[in-house]
Phi, psi and omega in degrees: 000315180299319180295323182284333183276329186303318177300324179296319178296318178299317179296318180296316179297321180294323178294321178296316180298319181292324179293315181289334182268000179288143179303321182300315180293318181295320181291321177296318179296315179300318180296313181295315182293318183292304188272344180256345184229302187294307183294319175301323179286325184276334191244006186290348177251006178274117190302324186254022176261152175297338183273357181299129181270092183300316184295336180271318194242341190299314180298315181294319178296319180295318179293322177296320178298317180295321179295318178293325177293320178295319177296321177295324177296318178294323176295324178294323176299314180295326180300312182284333173296318177293321180295324180293333180280344178277155178274132181244133177263116181291141178270130177297128181305331180290338180271352182286137173271163176298124182297139173282323180216132171246123176268107180259119180262113179276122190223144170228168179292130179236188178299119192292332185292343180264345176048050184303313181299319180295323177300312183293312183295319181293321179294315178298317181296316181295318179295323178291327181294329181258007181271128184278343184242022188248029182290343178249036176249142179230152172247133184226134178257135178237104184272113180249022175295137184302320173247097192305322184291345176289336181271080187294326181296320178296319179297320179295316181290345176297346176283341184252329185228156173301137184230129172239151182230132185283323186247168180152176184301322183274352187245001179089178183251157180284173172300155175295116184301329181291335182281309185202089177297325186288322177291323177298317179299320178297316181293324174299317181297316178300315182299314182295321179292315180295318180296321179298316180296315184285325185277329187245335185051054184277167172280326179222149176237128173251111180263114181238146175277161190279017171231026181246098184269127182289150175286164185297329181264021189305303186287331176295315180292317181297320178299316179296316183297315186284326183269337182251295186295311187274012169280347179285142185304319185286349177252336189299323186261023179299146180294320176197163175238119181269133185254005180208138170220134185308133183301325182291345180255014184263009182287164177288317178278088188204170182294344183276103187289342183294343179284344182299319179297319177297319181295315178296319178299319177296321178296319179296317179293310180296320179297321179295315181295316182291324177295316178298319179295318182298313182286334176291330177280316183281328180072026179218091184285008180292144179066045186285333187296311177297326179295313179299317180298319177298311183291331175297310178296320179302314181294321180294316179294321181302308185290328178290318181289321177294317178128119178299330179307319184285333173291318179297326182299336178294339180289348182289356179302325184208145175303330181293341183270349177297144185255145175237118185230163177306143190290155173250169194286313197287137155080143182225041179297331181212113184230132181251130179233145165280167180299318181290320180289328177297321177296319178294319179299316179300319179294316180298317183294335176294339186269355183231159172239126181280159185198171176304129184089354178214071180279182186295329178294321178289325177297314179299317181295324182293335181290337187299314179280321182299319186255009181056045179257171173223152179212163187221163176231144180268137175231132358285177183299144176263356176227159173252127180272106188265347184277121175256002181247116185275125175278344181274318185256010180097161183286132176275125184289321179233082184294145178235152177289333179245000000 
C-alpha cells in the first residue's frame, strides 16, 4: 500500500510546488501582504497617507501641532528680545542698492499666543543673516489690520523692518467685512504688492502671508530657481511662481491632470526595477510583459497609497532636484512675482471683484487662460503653513490639520 501511495504523494507535492511557484499566486500573495498588511502597519500614522487613521490620531496630531506652534511663537518672542538688545547700525538710504528680492509679509492681527507674525519674521531674518548671497534682500511688513494700532506685534516689528499700513485716519476705512471679506482680502493684497513696488523698486517681490514659515533651504533653492531654471525664456515671463500647495491636495488622483505623466513615469521606473529583480531571483525571463505590467501598476498604487507628499520630500536633498510644474488653483500663502509680472497682476486684479467662491487665488488662476499667461508651482513646498485659524472665514474653534 505504501509503495502504491508514494507516487501519488510525490505528484501531489509537485503540484503544490508548482502552484506556489506560479507567478499568479506569487503576485496575489505580494499584493495582499503589501497592501493589506505591511502598508497599513507602516503608514497608519503618516498624516498624508491613505492609511492614516484619522479617528485615532488626528485630534492628537492637531493638538501637538498647536503646542509646537505655540512653543515656536515663544521662541520668536525671545529672538526679537535678544535682537533688540543688540546694537544695530542703520544703513544710509543713499547707500542702499536696488533690492533683488523684497519679502513682503502681509499681516493682520491673529491669535496672540501663537505669535504667527513673529515666527515668520524671525525665520526669514535668521535665514537672511546666514545667507551668503542675500545682501540685496529686504524684509517688509504690510499691516492690513482695519485698526492698525490693534496689531501690536506689527507695530513692535516696525522697529526692525520697514512697515507700511493700509488703513488709518489719513487713509480711510476698509470695506464692510460683513459685505465682502474676499474683496477686502484682494484689495489688501493689491495694496501690499503695489506699495512694495513703489517703495523699494525691487527686481522680485515675494508676497507671503503671516502664517507661512520658510523652510531652512528657502533662499538657497530660490536662488537656484531664479538664476538657473527661470533664466529659460519659457519660464522667465511667468505671471507668478507659487511656493506652497496644500499637502492634502498633492496626490496623483486629484483634479490636476499634469501629475498623471509623473505617476506613469514612476510606474515605468519602479516596474522596470522590480521586474529585473524578480527575474534575477527566478532566473527565467520568459513572459516578461505581463510581469512588467503587474509591477508597473504595483509601483503606482504603492506610491499613491503611501502618499505622493513623502515621495516629493526626497527632492529636498538638493536644490537641483526641486520640481517646477504648471500651477494649480488653490491658495496663496507664498507667491513670487517679478517686477513686470507684479505690475500685470495689479492691473488684472483691478478688473475683477472677488466674492465667496471666487477668492484672490481663483482670480489669479483665471487670468492665465484669459490673458494667455503661464504660472508655476514649486515641489516640494518651500514654506510650512502654520496657521490653523482662518482670519478670512472666521476663527475655527477646533482646528484640524486635515
